[in-house]
Every structure is written in structure tokens, then in C-alpha cells.
C-alpha positions, -999 to +999 in steps of 0.1 A: -199+649+042-164+653+055-134+671+037-119+639+026-149+630+006-148+662-012-112+660-020-110+623-031-146+618-044-148+611-081-169+639-091-177+644-129-156+675-134-126+679-157-109+709-143-090+696-113-077+666-132-064+687-160-048+713-135-032+684-116-018+669-148-003+702-160+013+707-126+026+671-127+042+679-161+056+711-148+075+692-121+088+668-146+100+695-169+116+714-139+136+682-128+147+677-163+159+713-166+181+709-136+201+681-153+218+706-176+234+725-146+266+707-139+296+719-117+322+707-142+306+729-168+314+762-151+350+763-160+344+748-194+320+776-201+347+801-190+373+783-213+350+785-243+344+823-237+380+831-238+390+856-264+425+861-275+437+892-296+452+879-330+464+904-354+444+933-337+412+913-336+396+895-306+391+858-315+375+830-296+398+799-290+372+777-310+378+798-340+415+790-340+414+754-334+394+723-330+381+717-295+372+683-283+372+662-250+378+626-260+388+617-223+360+634-206+348+670-199+377+681-176+403+674-203+402+694-233+422+686-265+428+717-288+441+712-322+456+747-335+449+752-371+480+773-375+512+760-361+527+796-359+500+805-334+505+775-310+531+794-287+509+824-284+478+806-277+494+782-252+507+811-230+473+828-233+456+798-219+480+794-191+477+832-181+439+826-179+443+799-152+441+767-173+470+742-169+481+733-206+509+718-223+520+712-258+546+687-272+572+697-295+559+694-333+526+687-322+496+708-332+477+698-302+474+717-269+462+695-239+443+715-213+433+705-179+401+721-167+403+732-129+375+724-106+351+752-101+357+776-073+334+780-044+320+812-058+312+795-091+295+767-073+274+790-053+264+810-085+252+775-098+233+771-067+216+805-071+208+795-105+190+764-091+171+787-068+159+809-094+147+780-115+129+765-086+111+799-079+100+801-115+088+765-116+068+773-085+054+804-099+043+783-130+023+761-106+004+792-092-005+804-127-020+769-135-040+773-103-051+807-111-060+799-146-081+770-137-099+788-110-107+814-135-122+788-158-141+774-128-156+807-120-167+812-156-183+778-157-203+785-125-215+818-140-227+800-171-243+772-147-222+746-164-213+733-128-227+744-094-212+757-063-206+721-046-186+708-076-167+741-078-156+736-042-146+700-046-125+709-077-106+738-059-100+718-029-083+691-052-064+719-069-051+734-037-041+698-024-020+692-056-006+727-055+008+723-020+021+689-026+039+694-058+053+728-049+069+709-018+082+682-043+098+708-064+114+726-036+129+692-025+141+683-059+158+718-059+175+714-025+188+680-035+203+696-067+219+724-047+234+699-022+248+678-051+265+709-066+276+726-033+287+696-014+302+707+020+297+744+009+258+738+012+238+760+036+202+768+042+190+799+023+154+797+016+129+801+044+117+764+043+150+748+036+156+736+070+121+719+072+125+704+038+160+691+048+144+670+074+120+655+050+149+646+026+169+631+054+139+611+066+133+599+032+170+588+027+169+570+060+136+551+050+152+542+016+184+530+032+164+508+057+143+495+028+174+484+009+190+469+040+159+450+045+159+435+010+195+427+013+188+407+044+157+389+028+181+381-002+208+367+020+183+347+039+169+332+008+201+324-008+212+306+028+180+285+027+185+276-009+220+265-001+211+244+027+183+227+008+208+218-020+235+206+003+210+184+026+219+147+018+187+131+002+175+098+018+183+069-006+158+038-006+186+013-016+204+024+016+173+018+037+169-017+021+204-025+031+200-013+066+167-032+072+182-067+076+208-053+100+182-037+122+162-069+123+193-090+134+201-064+160+166-067+175+169-107+174+202-104+192+187-083+219+156-105+224+179-137+228+200-120+253 
């Protein structure tokens, strides 16, 4: 039998399906974990970490007022509990690079969170790489643990060597496929964070970028084709609706006229 049969045949063994399911779950969890990495959070985290010395003791901003963002994460509204501390806190915030203002008589300080610097974006990109490598290592552990279980099953003669070989081939194929998908997800996330600052770092980044660009092109072509078909269907439906239907009464009125015309022609 050929290799394709071994990798696709429905052999009665539960090792490879379990391993592949665990790998798919690891991929989903990895993708979800990347959602919490947001460029706009870089400076927000810096702001929340600021400490001001009040009465000889370092205090976090959140300890001195209520921090809210009703208009979005990049606009912070800080309500200071003690009005006497407003001026000092306002100057401290400005000195740390955050544009801020306070209206006379108001307890609120309005802060605009600046966009993250290139260095901060690159740090987030490095965090994505770190998580990608950790996730890929998890896949390898799933393969290794399943391989040990298969070996133990062979030693106890629960399965024979042929079944073992088929299971291992399936697991290897899944490992290669899902590892590739993980790295693609990581690159897409890094590109989204870094924008024009993105550059290839990992060894296979360049090859995976070609895969990503090909997928993007295919998706654009698919969407364009669907749009063309939609327009064609709408145009066809419009033509059908605006075509004048043949009225039987009109035909009856025209019939005598046609007969008269024919008689005149014959007489002439």
C-alpha cells in the first residue's frame, strides 16, 4: 500500500485523533491569546504604572483618582479625589509625556494617550514571537507524549507495528500542518502591530509571507468573483421585471387589423 493510504485510512486507533484534536485546540488557544496584545495598550500600561510621590510615599495614579475611558482607550478621564492634589498630579502626568488638561473648577483631568513608539511596537512584536515559539513547543510535546503512549501500547501488544506506523504518520502530518498555521497566525499578528515597521526575523518568515500573500490574493479574487455574480444576478432580475409582458387583449385588438391589411394586399 502507498503512503497516502497509511495517512488517510480509517484504522481503528485512537492515538492520532486525540493528538490531532489536542493540536487543533492548542492552535485555537494560541490565536485567542494574541487577541489581548493590542498596540494601543502599550502606553495605557505605562500610564497605569506611573507612580507619583505624595507626602513622601510613592502612589499609583489609580490610587489618587478614578480612571475611566468613556470615549475609547486612547482618551483617559481621571477624576481626582482630592482637589488640592489636582495641580501636582496634572504637572506630573505632563512631565511623563502624556498630554493632559484640566478645566478650572473641575475635578477631572483629561489625558490623551499618545500612539506607541516604534520601540514599543517592536517589543509587542517580540512578545508575539515568544508566544508563537511557546505554542509550537507545546505541539511538539503533544507529539512526544503521544509517541510514548504508542510505544507503550506496542510493548503491551495492544497495537501492532503497522498500526503504530500509520498513527505516527498522521501525527507527523498534523504537526507540520498546524505548526505552519501557528506561524502564519503569528506573522499576521506581527504585521498588524508593526505595520510599515514589520520586517522578517524568523528563519521561515519570508516563505510564510509568500503563502499569506497568495491566500490574500485568492480571497480577494473570490470576493471579486462573488461580487460580479451578484451584480449579474441583480441586472438579470431587473431586466426580467422591466420587460413588458404580452397582453392577450392587445393581441385580440391587433388581430382584425392584421386581417384587414392582408385583405388589402390581396386585392391589390
